[in-house]
MILO-142066 format. One record per residue (C-alpha): y, x, z; residue in three letters. Coordinates in Angstrom, 2 decimals. Example, Ala and Ser with C-alpha at 12.3 -4.5 7.8 and 13.67 -1.06 7.14 Angstrom:
BEGIN
((-4.50, 12.30, 7.80), "ALA")
((-1.06, 13.67, 7.14), "SER")
***
This chain:
BEGIN
((4.31, -180.75, 177.35), "UNK")
((7.26, -181.93, 175.30), "UNK")
((6.69, -180.49, 171.85), "UNK")
((3.47, -179.56, 170.12), "UNK")
((4.04, -176.85, 167.54), "UNK")
((0.50, -175.80, 166.67), "UNK")
((-3.17, -176.34, 167.50), "UNK")
((-5.61, -173.45, 167.54), "UNK")
((-9.33, -174.13, 167.27), "UNK")
((-11.45, -171.59, 169.14), "UNK")
((-15.19, -171.04, 169.42), "UNK")
((-14.89, -169.91, 173.09), "UNK")
((-12.96, -170.95, 176.22), "UNK")
((-9.37, -169.76, 176.55), "UNK")
((-9.19, -166.71, 178.84), "UNK")
((-5.67, -167.19, 180.26), "UNK")
((-4.96, -166.24, 183.88), "UNK")
((-4.78, -169.78, 185.27), "UNK")
((-7.84, -170.95, 183.35), "UNK")
((-9.98, -168.05, 184.61), "UNK")
((-8.45, -167.24, 188.02), "UNK")
((-6.90, -170.43, 189.39), "UNK")
((-7.63, -173.86, 187.88), "UNK")
((-11.04, -174.46, 189.42), "UNK")
((-12.74, -175.76, 192.53), "UNK")
((-14.68, -173.08, 194.36), "UNK")
((-16.98, -173.46, 197.34), "UNK")
((-20.17, -172.06, 198.86), "UNK")
((-23.32, -174.06, 198.24), "UNK")
((-26.96, -173.19, 198.90), "UNK")
((-26.20, -169.48, 199.36), "UNK")
((-24.31, -169.20, 196.08), "UNK")
((-20.73, -169.46, 194.92), "UNK")
((-20.06, -172.66, 192.98), "UNK")
((-17.14, -172.89, 190.53), "UNK")
((-16.12, -176.05, 188.71), "UNK")
((-13.12, -176.18, 186.36), "UNK")
((-10.30, -178.61, 187.13), "UNK")
((-10.67, -181.29, 184.50), "UNK")
((-9.94, -184.58, 186.26), "UNK")
((-7.30, -185.76, 188.71), "UNK")
((-9.00, -187.31, 191.72), "UNK")
((-8.11, -190.85, 192.77), "UNK")
((-5.24, -190.96, 195.26), "UNK")
((-2.62, -193.26, 196.78), "UNK")
((0.60, -192.10, 198.39), "UNK")
((3.02, -194.03, 200.57), "UNK")
((6.61, -193.48, 199.44), "UNK")
((8.30, -196.13, 201.59), "UNK")
((8.80, -196.09, 204.52), "UNK")
((9.15, -192.36, 205.05), "UNK")
((7.28, -190.57, 207.81), "UNK")
((9.37, -190.51, 210.99), "UNK")
((11.65, -193.32, 209.81), "UNK")
((12.98, -195.66, 212.55), "UNK")
((12.49, -199.34, 211.69), "UNK")
((13.06, -202.72, 213.31), "UNK")
((10.20, -205.01, 214.29), "UNK")
((9.47, -207.87, 211.92), "UNK")
((8.75, -207.84, 208.22), "UNK")
((7.80, -204.45, 206.80), "UNK")
((7.26, -203.65, 203.13), "UNK")
((5.10, -200.64, 202.38), "UNK")
((5.36, -199.19, 198.87), "UNK")
((3.75, -196.35, 197.01), "UNK")
((2.03, -195.00, 193.94), "UNK")
((-1.60, -194.37, 193.06), "UNK")
((-3.30, -192.53, 190.21), "UNK")
((-6.66, -191.35, 188.92), "UNK")
((-7.82, -189.26, 186.01), "UNK")
((-11.06, -191.24, 185.62), "UNK")
((-9.78, -194.79, 185.09), "UNK")
((-6.89, -197.14, 185.85), "UNK")
((-6.39, -198.10, 189.50), "UNK")
((-8.49, -201.10, 190.57), "UNK")
((-6.94, -201.59, 194.00), "UNK")
((-4.92, -199.99, 196.77), "UNK")
((-5.44, -200.83, 200.42), "UNK")
((-3.33, -200.11, 203.48), "UNK")
((-4.38, -199.96, 207.12), "UNK")
((-1.63, -200.71, 209.64), "UNK")
((-2.00, -199.29, 213.17), "UNK")
((-5.70, -198.56, 212.62), "UNK")
((-6.39, -202.17, 211.69), "UNK")
((-8.50, -203.46, 208.81), "UNK")
((-7.78, -202.43, 205.22), "UNK")
((-5.44, -204.92, 203.51), "UNK")
((-5.31, -205.15, 199.73), "UNK")
((-1.91, -204.43, 198.19), "UNK")
((-0.24, -206.04, 195.22), "UNK")
((-0.29, -203.82, 192.14), "UNK")
((3.10, -203.69, 190.40), "UNK")
((3.13, -203.47, 186.59), "UNK")
((0.34, -202.94, 184.11), "UNK")
((-2.76, -200.90, 184.84), "UNK")
((-2.84, -197.80, 182.65), "UNK")
((-5.04, -194.74, 182.63), "UNK")
((-3.27, -191.43, 183.32), "UNK")
((-0.15, -193.04, 184.76), "UNK")
((1.18, -193.92, 188.17), "UNK")
((0.34, -197.35, 189.46), "UNK")
((3.03, -198.71, 191.75), "UNK")
((1.90, -200.96, 194.62), "UNK")
((3.32, -202.76, 197.65), "UNK")
((2.26, -204.67, 200.74), "UNK")
((4.40, -206.83, 203.03), "UNK")
((3.27, -207.20, 206.64), "UNK")
((4.73, -208.51, 209.87), "UNK")
((4.75, -206.12, 212.80), "UNK")
((5.59, -207.12, 216.35), "UNK")
((5.18, -203.98, 218.40), "UNK")
((7.39, -201.16, 219.59), "UNK")
((6.61, -197.48, 219.41), "UNK")
((4.85, -195.38, 216.80), "UNK")
((2.99, -197.19, 214.05), "UNK")
((0.56, -195.44, 211.69), "UNK")
((0.21, -196.51, 208.05), "UNK")
((-2.68, -195.30, 205.87), "UNK")
((-3.22, -195.89, 202.16), "UNK")
((-6.27, -195.43, 199.93), "UNK")
((-6.97, -196.20, 196.28), "UNK")
((-10.01, -197.12, 194.22), "UNK")
((-10.13, -196.80, 190.44), "UNK")
((-11.95, -198.92, 187.87), "UNK")
((-14.62, -196.19, 187.60), "UNK")
((-15.57, -196.97, 191.21), "UNK")
((-14.12, -193.81, 192.76), "UNK")
((-12.53, -194.36, 196.19), "UNK")
((-10.23, -191.95, 197.93), "UNK")
((-12.13, -190.17, 200.74), "UNK")
((-11.17, -190.08, 204.39), "UNK")
((-10.54, -186.32, 204.15), "UNK")
((-10.48, -183.95, 201.17), "UNK")
((-13.48, -181.98, 200.03), "UNK")
((-12.89, -178.34, 200.96), "UNK")
((-12.49, -175.74, 198.22), "UNK")
((-11.12, -172.22, 198.40), "UNK")
((-7.88, -172.80, 196.48), "UNK")
((-7.19, -176.25, 197.93), "UNK")
((-7.06, -178.14, 194.65), "UNK")
((-7.81, -181.84, 194.42), "UNK")
((-6.62, -182.71, 197.92), "UNK")
((-6.95, -186.48, 197.81), "UNK")
((-7.66, -187.31, 201.44), "UNK")
((-6.17, -190.53, 202.80), "UNK")
((-2.49, -190.11, 203.61), "UNK")
((-1.11, -191.21, 206.98), "UNK")
((2.55, -191.95, 207.63), "UNK")
((3.91, -192.61, 211.14), "UNK")
((7.03, -194.69, 211.68), "UNK")
((8.92, -195.61, 214.86), "UNK")
((9.52, -199.29, 215.60), "UNK")
((12.38, -200.55, 217.81), "UNK")
***
């Protein structure tokens, strides 16, 4: 939103199309339909560099990305290289709620072929990005761990 022109106080929820038909999680639970409104961005990290499918040389590799959460600032981001252990990344800039947190990790790689890179984030509220997203009918809140594959020469 760029400009706020008025505020309307209401004694009931707004009944707009997206608020009633779209912006909610919906799943089956205990033989009943469960609906929960979208109110919070789930914690997530994304790799922005290198790009998936990119061809790289062996040696030093810098992995960069962004992370965010609606619950709290980002506490840490970790990257797994080639299925190895999670390595903590360096957070770049100040930690702020509701904003992107840039991060990076430099590693040395000495193999040829396809290399998988995975990133996950944890926020200061203790929420950690899950291995795979929780299913819901409309697909909102997909915050499963991202995997990027690169080719090493």
